[in-house]
BADREN-195543 format. One line per 3 residues: their letters; for each residue x, y, z of N, C-alpha, C. Coordinates in pm, whole numbers. Example, Ala and Ser with C-alpha at 12.3 -4.5 7.8 and 13.67 -1.06 7.14 Angstrom:
<pts>
AS> 1319:-569:780:1230:-450:780:1320:-330:780; 1285:-225:708:1367:-106:714:1290:3:787
</pts>
This chain:
<pts>
XXX> -374:1621:-1081:-332:1550:-961:-361:1401:-979; -267:1322:-939:-282:1177:-948:-388:1128:-850; -461:1026:-891:-562:968:-802:-541:817:-791
XXX> -558:770:-670:-542:626:-643:-672:564:-594; -774:644:-581:-901:602:-520:-954:474:-581; -946:459:-713:-1004:343:-780:-903:234:-813
XXX> -781:247:-760:-681:142:-779:-692:42:-664; -660:-84:-694:-663:-184:-587:-543:-166:-496; -558:-218:-375:-449:-211:-278:-326:-283:-333
XXX> -347:-400:-394:-235:-474:-455:-160:-391:-559; -233:-320:-643:-173:-237:-747:-91:-124:-686; -145:-62:-583:-75:48:-517:55:-2:-454
XXX> 48:-116:-385:168:-173:-322:270:-214:-427; 223:-265:-540:314:-303:-648:388:-182:-703; 324:-68:-703:389:55:-751:496:103:-655
XXX> 468:89:-524:566:131:-423:534:56:-294; 620:-38:-260:597:-121:-142:590:-41:-13; 646:79:-12:644:161:110:503:209:146
XXX> 410:197:51:270:233:79:212:142:186; 272:25:205:221:-66:308:225:-3:447; 316:90:469:322:155:601:194:232:631
XXX> 136:295:529:10:366:547:-102:266:572; -104:159:494:-209:59:507:-201:-12:642; -82:-35:691:-66:-95:824:-114:0:933
XXX> -87:128:915:-131:230:1011:-281:223:1033; -357:198:926:-503:193:934:-556:50:941; -468:-45:966:-504:-187:984:-577:-245:864
XXX> -530:-213:744:-584:-277:623:-536:-422:623; -623:-513:591:-586:-654:578:-536:-675:435; -405:-667:418:-348:-672:283:-371:-807:216
XXX> -387:-910:293:-410:-1043:237:-552:-1054:179; -649:-1016:257:-789:-1035:215:-847:-917:138; -789:-799:155:-843:-679:90:-758:-632:-27
XXX> -661:-712:-68:-570:-670:-174:-639:-641:-306; -749:-709:-334:-818:-685:-461:-931:-583:-448; -942:-519:-332:-1038:-410:-313:-973:-279:-356
XXX> -1053:-185:-401:-999:-53:-432:-975:23:-302; -893:125:-312:-866:209:-195:-997:265:-140; -1085:309:-228:-1214:364:-185:-1298:259:-113
XXX> -1301:138:-165:-1380:31:-102:-1332:2:39; -1201:-7:56:-1146:-36:190:-1176:81:284; -1155:202:237:-1180:319:322:-1328:330:359
XXX> -1416:304:265:-1559:305:296:-1592:199:400; -1537:80:383:-1561:-30:476:-1514:5:617; -1397:71:626:-1338:105:755:-1380:243:804
XXX> -1467:310:727:-1515:444:762:-1401:545:777; -1312:542:677:-1199:634:672:-1219:733:558; -1155:846:568:-1156:946:462:-1059:899:352
XXX> -1116:854:240:-1034:798:132:-936:900:76; -976:1025:68:-885:1127:14:-767:1151:107; -790:1146:237:-681:1164:333:-582:1048:324
XXX> -635:925:315:-547:808:304:-471:815:172; -541:850:65:-476:864:-65:-362:965:-58; -383:1078:8:-279:1180:18:-157:1130:95
XXX> -180:1047:196:-67:990:269:15:898:177; -55:818:98:14:729:5:88:810:-101; 24:912:-154:88:995:-256:212:1065:-201
XXX> 210:1101:-74:329:1165:-16:446:1066:-13; 416:939:8:521:836:2:571:821:-141; 481:824:-238:521:815:-377:613:931:-416
XXX> 592:1045:-353:671:1164:-388:809:1166:-324; 830:1082:-222:961:1078:-155:1067:1029:-251; 1180:1089:-242:1294:1051:-327:1379:947:-256
XX> 1428:852:-332:1523:755:-278:1659:823:-266; 1727:794:-159:1860:853:-139:1966:760:-192
</pts>
């Protein structure tokens, strides 16, 4: 299974810009937290990093029409 926990927010968004919808949902500050890892941001915001990761991975799995 793919893991994004240790990737930075900037890296994740660069892979698929649609991931920003998940980050906006949880009010991630993409400007100031872009160089933080997904785990670091989730720990800071007291979120379940695996749950957020799974939401992002579901976006990665969506097919373009």
